[in-house]
Each structure stands twice: as structure tokens, then as C-alpha cells.
N, C-alpha and C positions, 0 to 999 in steps of 0.2 A: 240730437239722437238719431233722427231719421236719416240725416246726411251721413252719419257714420255707418249705419247698417246697409245703406245702399251703395256705399263707396266701392264695394266689390264689383259692381256692374257699371261704373262710370269712369270716364277718363276726361279730365279737364281739357277744354279746347286749347288752352295755352300751351299744352305739351305737343301739339301738332305743329312741328317746325320743319324747315328744310334740313335734312340730316347731313347734307354735304356742304353746308355753308354756315356762316355766322358762328354762334357759340359752339355748336357741335364740332366743327372743324378744329377750332382752337382747343377745346377740351380734349378731344381725341389725340391731337398732336402733343399737347402737354403731357397727357397721361403716358403715352408711349415713350416719349423722351425721358420722362421721370423714371419709368421702369428700367430703361437702358442704363441710366446713370446709377440707379440703386444697385443693379447687378454688377456693373463694372467696378463700383467703388471698392468692393472686397474680392473682386474677381471670382464670384461664385453665385449660383442661383439658377433659376429657370425663367429667362426673360421672354422667350418666344411665344408661349401660350398666353401669358399675361398680356402681351401687346396685341396678339390676335383677338383676344376676347374683350378689348376695350369698349367696343360698341355694345356688347352684351351687358357689361357692367353699368354703362351709362343708362341703358334702357331699364335696368333693374333698379338701381339705387336712386335715380332721379325721377323716374316716371311710373314705376310699377309697384315696388314693395312698400308696405306700410311698416314703419319702424320709427323709433324715437332715439336719435343719437345720444340725447342727454339721459336716457334711461334704457340701457341695453337689455334689461331683463323685463321690460314691459310685457305683460302676460300675453296679450293678443296680437303681438307683432307677427308679421310674416317671417318665416324662417328661411335662411339661406345656407346651403351646404356646398362647399367647394370640394366635390369628390375628387377632382384632379388636383389634389392638395399641393403638388409640387409647384403649382402656379400661385402660391400663396401671396407673393408680392402684389398680385392683382387685387386680392381682398384687402391687404393691409393699406394699399394706396387709396382704395375707395373708402375704407373706414376713416382714414385721415381726412380726405377731401369732404366727406359728408358730415364731419364734426364730432366723431367719437372722441371724447375728451382725453382718454388715456393714450390715444394714438397721436401723440404730438409729432411735429416734424422731426425733432431729434430722435424720437423713438422710431419713426419710419426709416430714418437713415441708419438705424442700428441693424437693419436686415443683413444677415450673414456676418455680423461683427462679433467681437469677443466680449461685448458688453454683457455682464452677467444678468442684468435686469431687463434685457431686451424683450420687447413684446412682439418681435418679428422673427420667430424661429423658422427653421427650414420647412416646416409644414404647419398648418393651422392647429392651434391647441385651444381646448375648451376654456381654459382659464382666462383667455383674453376677451375683453369686452367686444361684442359683435360676432364672436365665433361660437356657433351653436354646438359643434362637435369637433373632436380631433380627427383629422383625416390625414391620409398619407398612403397607407397600403391600399392600392387601387381596388375599387369595387366596394370598399367599406362605406364610403360616403354616400353613394346612391342608396345603399341598403339602409343607412341611418335616415336618409331623407324619407324613405318609405315609412319607417317607424314614426318619424315626426308627423307625417300626414295621417297615419293611422291614429295616433294619439289625438290629433285635432278632430278627426271625424268622430272618434269615440266620445270625447268630452262634449263636443257640440251636440251630438245625439242625446247625451245624458242630461245636459243642463240647459240647452237653448229652449226657449218658449216663444210663442208667437209675439213678435214685436221686440224680442230680447235675444238677439244673437250674441251671446256673451263669448262664444268661441266660434270664429269664422275665418281664421287666418289661413293663408296659403303657405306652401313649402316650395321653394325654388332650389334647384340643384344644377350645377354645371358639371359636365363630364367630358372626358376625352375618349379616344378610341379604346384605351386600355380598360376603362371601367366597363365597356361593352363586351370586352373579351374575358374578363375575370368571371369565373363561375358564380361567385357570390352576387355579382352584379346582375347576371341573368336570372338567378333565383329570385332576387328582389324585384326585378322587372316583371316577372311572371306573377308574383304575389300582388303587386300594385294593380296590374291589369285585372286579375281575378277579383280583387276587392273593389274595383272601380273607384279608385281614390281620385275623385274629381278635383281635389285641392292640391294636387301634386303636379308640378311642371319641371321637366328635365330639359335643359338646354345643352345640346350636343355641340361642342366646339369641334366641328368637323374640318380639321386641317389636314387629314390624311397622312399624318406623320407620327412615327414612333421613334424610340431611341435608335433602333437599328436602321431605319430608312423609311420608305413609304409603307403605308399600311398593307398594301396588296402583297407584300412579302409573306404575310401570314393570314390575311383575312380579305375575302372577296365577296362576302355576303351582301344581300340587299338589306341594309339596316332598317330602312323605313318599313319594308314589308314585314320584317321580323317584329318590329314594334306593333304594327297593326295586328299581326297574328296573336300577339300577347294581350290585345284588348286596349291598346292605347290610341288616342287621337294623335295624328301626326301632322305637323305643319312644317313648311320649309321656308327658310330665308336664304336667298341665293347670294346676297352681298352682306355677309356678316362683318366685314371690315368697317363699313361706313354707314350702312342703312339702319340707323338708330330707329327711325320711324317704322320701318318694316318689322323690326324686332318687337317694338312696343305694340304694334298692331297684332302680332302673333300672340303676345302675352295677354292682350285684352281678350282675344278669342279663347285662350286657354282658361281664363277665369270663368267663362260661361260654359265650359265643356262639362259633359256628364260622365267623364272618365279622365284618367290621367293623360297629360299632354306631353308629347315629345316634340321639341322644336329642333329641327335639324338646321343648324346655322353654319353655312360654309364660310370658313375663315382662312387666312394665310398666316401660318406661324412665322413670327419674327417680321411681320409686315414692315417694310421700309428699310430693312437691313440688307446687306450684301448677300446674306444666306437665307433670305426669306423663302419659305416654302421648302426648306431643306432640314434634315435631321440635325444639322449643326446648330440650328436656332433653338433647339429644345433645352439643353441643360448646361449651357456655359455662357459666360460673358462674351459679348461681341468683339471686344478689343477696342482700344482707345480710338483708333482711326475710324472703325465702323460706327462707333457711337457718334462721332462727329458727322459722319455721312447720314446717319438716321436723322439727326437734327436738321441737316440741310434739306433732306427729303421732305420733312414736315414743316419747313419754313421757320425753324427755330435757330437761334444763335448758337453755333457749334462751340463757341468759346465759353459759354455759360453752363452751369451745372445745377441740377435740382430746381429748375425754374418752374414756379407756379404763378402765372400772371394774376394780377388783381382781378381781371375779368373772370378768370376761372374760379377764384375764391368767391366772387359775388354770385356766380352761377349756382354754386352749391349752398350758399349761405342760408337761403330760406328753408332748407330741409330740417334744421333743428327746430325751428318754430312750428313747422308743419307737423313734426312728430309730437310736440307738446300739445298741439291742438287735438290730434287724434287721441292722445291720452286723456285730455279733458272730456272729450265726447264719450270716451269709454267709461270714465268715472261717472258721468251723468247716467249712462246706460245702466251701470251697476247699481246706482242709487235707486233708479226706478225698479230695477229687478228686485232689490232688497225690499222695497215697499210692497211689491206685488206678490213675491214668493219668498217670504222671510226665511223659512226653514231650508229651502233649497239653496237660497243665497248664502246662508251660513255654512252649509256643507261645501258649497263651491269655494267659499273663502278659505276654508281649511285645506281644500285640495290645492288651491293656488299657492298657499303658504307651505305646502309640502308636509302637512301634519296628518299623521295617521291617528285613528281613534286611540285615546290614551289607555283604555282598558282592554286592548286586544288580547291580552293573555287569558282572559276569561273564556275565549273560544277554543283554547287548547283543551281537549277532553281529558277527563279523569282517567288515569290508566288502571285504576282498580277494577274497572268493569271489563278489561281486556282479557283477564285470565292469565294462566301461566303457560299456555301452549305456545310452541315455537311459531313464529310468524316471519314471513319475508319482510325485510325492512323496507322494500318498495311499497308493501301494503301499509306498513307503519307510516310511511311518508304520506299516503292518502289519508290515513286516520288523523294525522296532525294537520296537514295542509288544507284539506277540503273544508273543514269548518271555518278556518281562517278565511279562505277565499270566498266562501258563501256569505260571510258577514262583513268583510272588509272590501269596500269597492275600489280601494287603491290597487288591488291585485288584478293583473291580467295574466292568465295562466294559459299555456299552450304546450303542444307536443308535436314532434316531427313524425306524425302518422303512427303513434304508438299508444294511443289512448287505453286500449285494453291492458297493456303491459305496465304502464307507469302509474296507474291508479290516481290520476289527478282530476278526475271528473267529480264534481260535487252535485248534490241534489238540486234539481231545477236550474242547473246552469244554462246560460244562453250563449250561443256562439257569436263571435264577431264575424259578421258576413254582410255583404251588400244586401239590403232589405228586399230587393227584387229577385234574388237568387232562389231557385227552387231545385234542390238537389234530387237526384234519382233515389238516394237512400232515405230521403225525407228529413234529414237533419239540416235545419235552416236557422236563421238568426237575423240580427240586424246590427247596426253600428253601436248600440248600447251594450252588446254582448261582451263578455270578458273571458271567454274561452276561445283560443285561437287554434285552428287546424293549419299547421304550417306546411303540411305535406312532407315529402321526403327531402327536406331542405334544411339540414342541421345548421349549416353555415349561415344562411340567411336568417334562420330563426333567431340566432344570437345577435347577428349584426343589426337586424331590424329592431330587435328588442332594445339594443343600445339607443337607437333613435327614440323609441317610446320613452325610455327612462330619461333621456336628455331633453324632452319637450319642456319640462319644468320640473326641477329637482324635487322628487318626493311625491309629485302629483300622481304618478303611476309607477308601481313596482312590477316589472315584468318577471314572470317565472317561466322558465323553459323546462322541457323534460325530454329525455331520450335515454338510450343505453349509454353507459359511460364511455364505451369504446368510440362511439360516434361523436363525442365531444373533441376528438382529435380532428374531425372535419371542421368543427366550429372554433378551433383553438385561436385563429387570428382575431376573431370577434370577441372571444372571452378576454383575450389579452388587451384589446382596445377598451373593453369595459373597465378592466382593472386599471389601465393607464389613466382613464378619465375619472376614476373613482365613482362610477355610476352605480346606483342601487339596483342590482340585478341578482337573481337567484337561479341556479341551474340544478335541476333534480336529475342526477346521473344514476340510473339503475343498472342492474345486471353487472355488478362491479367487480366480479372475481372469477376464478376458475370454477366456482360453484355454478356459474351460468351453464356449464355442462355441455350438452350435446351440440350447441352451436359452435363449439370448438375454439381454436386459438384465434380465429379471425375476430371473435367477439369477446375475447378475454383480455382485459386491459392491464397487462402485466406492468408496463412502465409508465403509464399515463399519470398515475398519482404523483410520481416523483416530479414530473413536469409541472403539474399544477401546484404542488406544495412549494415548489421553488419560485413560483411566479409572484412578484411583489403585489401586495394588496389583494390577494385572493385568499379567502378562507375556504380551504378544502377540508371538509368535515366528513369523517367516516364513522358514523355511530354504530354501536354494537347491539342495540335493541330499540324498542319503541320509546323507552324513557329517554335514551340519548338522542333519538330522532327529534323528540320534543325540544330537548336542549339545543339541538342543531338549528332548528327554526328560530328559537329564541335568540341564539347568538347571531344568526344571519340578520334577523329583523332589528336587533339592537344596533347593528352596524349599518342599518339603513337610515338612521336618524339624520335628517338634513337640517342644517342651520340656515334659515331663510335669509340671514344677514350676510352670508358668504356669497360672493359672485359666482361660485362654482361648487360642484358637489364635493362631499367629503365622506362618501360612503365606501363600503367594501363590496366586491363581487364575491358571492358565495357559491360553492359547489357542494351539494349534499349527496354523498356517495352511498348508494343503497344496494342491497343484495337481491338477487332473484330468488334464492332458495330460502326456506324457513330457517330461522336462527333462534336460539334460546332467548327467553325473556328473563332478565336478571333483576328487574326492579322489585319483584316480590321477595327477593332475598336481601333487599336493602343495599345491593352492590352498585347498580347503575344509578346515577343521579343526574337529572336533567340540569339542575342548577350548577353542577360542576363542569359541564361541557364548556361553558364560557371561559374556563381557566385553561382549556386545551388538553389537560391531562390531570388525573387525580387518582388517589388510592382506590382501587376496586376491591381488592381482598388483601387484608393485612394478615401476616403470621408472625407470631413471636419467635425471635431467634432466627429470622430469615437470613439465608446465605446468598440469595440471588433474587433479583427483581425480574419478573417476566412482564414485558409490555405486550398487551393485547390490543388489537385494533379491529373494529368493524366485525365482519362476518367471521374472522379468525379468532375472536375472543374466546369462542368455545374451546379451541385447541389450547389457548394459553391457560385457561382455567383448568382444563383436564390435565395438562402437563404439570401444573403446580400441585395438583392433587396427588398425582403419581409420585412426584419428587418427594412430597412431604410424607405421604402415607406408606410408600413402598420402598423408596430409595434413601430415605433418611436425610433428605436435603430440604429443609423448610424454604418455601418460596412464596414471595408476595407477588401480587398482580396489580399492575397499573393500567388503567384505560387511557388511551392516548388518541382521542378523536381528531385533534386539530393542532398541527405544528404552530401555525401563525398565532393562534390564540395563546398557546403556551409561551411563545417568545415574548408576549406582552406582559407576562407575570414577572414578579420581582425575582432577583437572583436568589434570595433567601428561600422563596417558595420552590423554585426549580431545584435547588440543591436538596432541600428537605424531602421533596417528593422522590427524586431518583436515587439519592443516597449512594452515589457512585464511588465515593471514597471508602464507603463501608463494604460494598458488595458490587459485583458485576451486574449489568443489566443486559437482558436478552430480549430482542423484539421478535414477535411471531406474526408474520403477515405474508400472504400468498402473492406478493409482488416482488419486483426488483427492489432491493433494499437500499439502493443508493440514497445517501442523505441521512439515514438513520444513525450513521457514525457519530452524529452530533449528540445523540441522546442515549445510545446503547453501545455496548462493547462487542456484541455478537448478535447474529440474527439467523432466523430460520425462515427462508423465503424461497424465491424462485430465480433461476438463471436462464430459463427458456421462455417460450411463448404460450405454454399451456397445451391442452389436448382435448379432443372431442370424446365425450362419454358422459354417462350419468354423473351429475355433480359430485355426489358422495364418493364415487369411484375415482374421479379425477383427483380429488383431495388425497385419497389413499395412494394413488399412483405416485404422487409427489411427496409422500411421507408425512402428510398432515394427519397425525394421529397422536393423541395425548401421550401414549406410552413411548412412541418413537422419539417425540420431541423431548420428553423428559430424559430418556436414555442418552440422547445426544448432548443435552445440557450437562448431565452428570459426567459424561465422558470428557467433555471439554473442561469442566471444572477440575477434574482429577488430573488431566493432562497439564493444565496450566499450573496447578499447585506443585506438581512434581517437577516441572521444568524450572519453576521459580524457587524451588527449594523451600517452599512454605512462606516465602516473602509476600506480605500483603500488597495489594495494588498491582499485582502482576497483570491484571486484565486491562489496564489502561494503555492506550496508545496503539494497539494493533487489532484491527477489526478481524473477526472470525466468522466465516460462513459455517453454520453448524450442521447443515444438511449432510456434509461429508462425515460427520460423526454419527449419523443415524445408520443403524444396521438395516440391511436390505435395500438400501438406496442404490 
């Protein structure tokens, strides 16, 4: 047990070897020639960076990282992120050599092949054993690594006790020049330095090459000085091609640092090839003749392919048993922890297994006490989320510098901060805190949150918050969350032209269409507090994690909320939280209805008003359907969908102050927007765009009459041709 907890500060003397001779020379040569062969095989891939980083990989997988190849999901393993994901053959080769059972030699050789079950895609993917996060879009990986390190610090501060460091893993991340240039990378670097994440080590593959040529085409900054200015410990390794011992020594120092460490490792891209040190080595196979030359350069037989000598196999062979030993020591540690702290150990067990408390719904407040007065749904979000966050320690909630606006602060919340920080405003915290001030960094907020969610599936559910418009800044990270099926929730407020005076820059006219169409995203736009409760229930029900699966199977949720007060419908019995999970449901039924009006979110008030005018003043009975979530609706049976919309019986019209692209699937006509919005008081902006119950009703009746006249009374005339009804509104 003691040996395990002190391992972080020890390095076995047997690892101190001559890096330019003996085993290391053969291993590095074998690895580089293997990479050249793998890329040449199907004439595609990125060999140069992988070859240049060989010594970095050897220092990490052989001498530094704690992991267990036979159990890739071992909880307290060190995490590794390949932020320069195009170098993925680097990681695949080391997974094979170190003994990950699924990465067989035939699998390794499937890199860039047409094999449908290949475990070697063109960028690392989370579903593969040994891959912590999916990377590829540059900058995402380093942000994920920051999230992994934050999760570790938070869990360690929450559960570690004297003599029982049940969470003390490190996070290692490799990057190239591009990750330092991407804005999200810089945002994440700033956050890591601010939070003083001592358990984070970034290794910079400094080969000074990008796709276009040398890095100084576009970047001449002093990288080390920048990292120091951001609060990082900076170490340099001058010979990153061969100096394994020097890299190991730097990584030992990094383990003892009181802040994140940046290791600047000078390498040569495509080392040993004819195009070494050139952009040509980056993203293409070297060619048959150059591969032969590479093998000659490293003393290998140019006539042989995919050679891994037995000496190299033996070099890596002990790593599997070493990992099992670390697992046994960890189990002993947990056994002692259970005996000493049984209640805390049980809670920690549930967290490790991704289990949320079973009766979480009891924390959703009764809506009877809320009254009937209109309420901004952003405040409804706080009404529902804050009691959940206060009582469910799985939640980590944060905002991009908009705490007063998004209403996500709960009573007695504690901030996630470095414990020694003393802010000028007096708002402090420590690593046990679960409220995160992200600063004005929407992209990093979501990208780092992906890393927090990926630490161990279901152990932490990150909840971000900002104005909906600013989730366009964060879109690449939200997409990566959806791609990986990570359990994340995003609270998107100020979601309409009702935002008002902030004007068209802040009015997200087209963003909903983007997120509604994104696979595995639940974009939910509730119409009142009752539906907000249903939105959180739907989101959390899709956070359920199966601990037996090797990868997550959750959904990313966006809950879209209004700035302005909107009516509360639950006291009329119209809005139903339990129906939100169906995506759409009958809101107001009318006998003899001739048209269905689909109301959504803040514009439900106009849908209801239009239906009332149609029925009571214009002689057209209209029913109303609430439609908060497309994707949830798509999950319903065909029978339910047909019986709800009844489009063979009557036309359907959607009312939403957005671009209406995509609604053609569910409606025959729409009353929406074709522009970017306007600055002014929210109520007036709605009026300027014709959002008024009487105008909408008049446009619907005019359209119905026009369609019936042109069709000569034939039923079903409304099917097949979408109509924009704003043109039928008088005064537009």
C-alpha cells in the first residue's frame, strides 16, 4: 500500500539507462520503421510526427505512466491524450507494443485500411481501449486534458484521506505547434495555469513544421515565455529524437511540480527520412524507396516489413504484469479505505461506477408554489437545476462569466479554485468546489468539460452555461461531446429576439437549426417552468451510464431558455413535464380542429394566442402542440407521431422566432424569421417581426383559404410545398 502511494515520487533505478545504446536504440529504430511501413502500406497517414515523437512515447509508456494494459479502464490510471491526433499511429503502435489486448498486430496493420472493424481510424477515438478521448480538431485534446486533470484534482480533494490517496493520477498530453495556435488551446492553457493543475504535463513536440512549411511562416512567439506567463512550470529537452533519459528526467520533475508542467521537446519530423525536418514529412507516405532508406538509416533490413524483433517484445513484456501489480496495490488501498471510512468509500464506489443517486427526482421542486406569474425560463432553469446541483455531488456547474444572468448558483455553493487563491472580490474556493468560473472562454468551457466527463463515465456530469448565441463559439466542443456520447449538459439562455436591446449580435436566429440537426444532441426548448423540469429529466435520463460498456452511451443536451418573462401554463394543465421526454405532445386540444399550431419555447405564447383568435374570432378551430425536442420526438413510434400531428387530417403550422429550416419534416407552413433580428425592447422586437396572436391567426387563415381555393376544395392540398406565412401577415 505504501509503495503504491509513494510511487508518484519514485523512479526505479533500473530505468536509468544509456538512451543512445542498447535496448533504446533498437526500440526507437523498430518503432520508426514500423510507423513508416504502416503508413506506406495503404499510402496514407501522418508518419512524420509519430516518428519524431518515438522517444517521448518510450519515456511515457515504459518509464513514467501508470496504467494496466489488461484493464484499460482501471480507475486510477494515468491518462494520456494525443492532442495532435493526426499522429494517431504513434499511439496505436504503443498500445500494441505495451500489450493492450484488443490492439493485435493485424489490427495495428489495419491503419488506413478498408477493414470495417478497424481499431486504427485516422484520428484516435474514445471507443478504443487505451484512448481516453477522441481527438483530431486541433486544440480540443489539450483542453480535454485540462478537464481530465481538473476531474482528478476534484475527486482527490473530495475523497482522499491521510494514508489513502484513492485518486492521485497524472494526465499527460502531447501537442504540436497547431494546438498552441488554436484559440481553444490557449484558453485551456490559461485555465490550467490559473487553477495550478500540478497533475497535468504537456509535452510539446517542437519540430517547427506545419502543413504549409516552417512554423515561422505564421508564428514567431517565445513559446516558453508564454507558458511561464500563463503560470506553467517549463522544462526543455534539447534532443527529443533520442534522449529518452532526458525526457524521463523531465517527467520526474513534472510529477513534483506545484503547477502544470510544459515540456518543450525538440524533435525532427520524419527523422531518418529523405524529407526529415520538412513539411513533406507531415501528412503523406514517404514512398517505397524512402522507406527502404529509413530502414537503412536505422540499421534495419530494408527488404523486411513490419518487423518487431523479439528483443523489443521482451522489452515491453513486463509492463502488463506491472500494471496488474499496481491494480492489486490499489485494491488493497481501497480495502483499507473501506474499513476506515465505510460511508465515504461507498459513495466513492458509486462515483467510480458512474451511478447517480437513484432518487434524484425528489430534488426537483414542486411547481405549485411558483404561482401563475410569468417567469423568464432562465430563472426557471435555476429553480430546477440549483436544488439538483446542491444535492447531487456528481454535478459540476459553471458559466462563462455570466453568473448573474444564467441563474446557476445554488445556496452555499463552493467554487472550484486553487485553495491558495485569494481573489480581490473575495470569492474563493478549493478543489472540492463544484462551481466553475470559466471566464470569457466559451469554447474552452465546453472542451474542458468534455475532459471532465471523460475522466470516468458518469463520475462527473459537467453543466455549462452561457447565452445561447455564444454556443456558436463552443460549437466544435459541443460536437466533440456528441461524437463521443459524453454526458454533458449546456444551459443556453437569452435564446430569442426577446433578448431585446442587445440586438442581432446576441439573437441566435439560426443556431437552433444547427444543433437540432447535430447527431446525438438533445436540443430542448421548453415553454415554461414545468417543461424546464421535464427538460432536465430528459437530459439526466440520457446521462445513464452502463458501467459494463467500455465507452459512454449518453447524450449531450442543450436546454434553451429565454431572457424575458414567459407565461406559466402548468396551472392550466397544459404543460406537462413528463411529456417532454416524448419530444412533442398535445398542449391544447379543440374539437373539430382544422389546423395544428406547433408552439415552441418562448413563442408558445403566440401559438396559444393565435389559436384562440382563430377559434373565437375567425371561425377556425385550432389545436396546439408543444414541440420542445426534435430528437426525442424522433425516438417515438410512428403511430404516436402520426396521431399527434394528424397531418393527413389537417395542416400543421409552426410558430418560432427562428430560421425555420428543418421544420418541413413536421409542419406544412411556418411563421418565423428570415433575418438576423433587431435591437430594441424585447416586446417591441417581437411586434416588429409580426409576432402577435392576431397577425399570426390572420396569416394562417389567409393561407388556409388561399390553399383551399387553389386546390378546389381537395383535401391534402397542404402536403408537399412549404409555406412561409409571414408573407400572409398584414402590415409586414
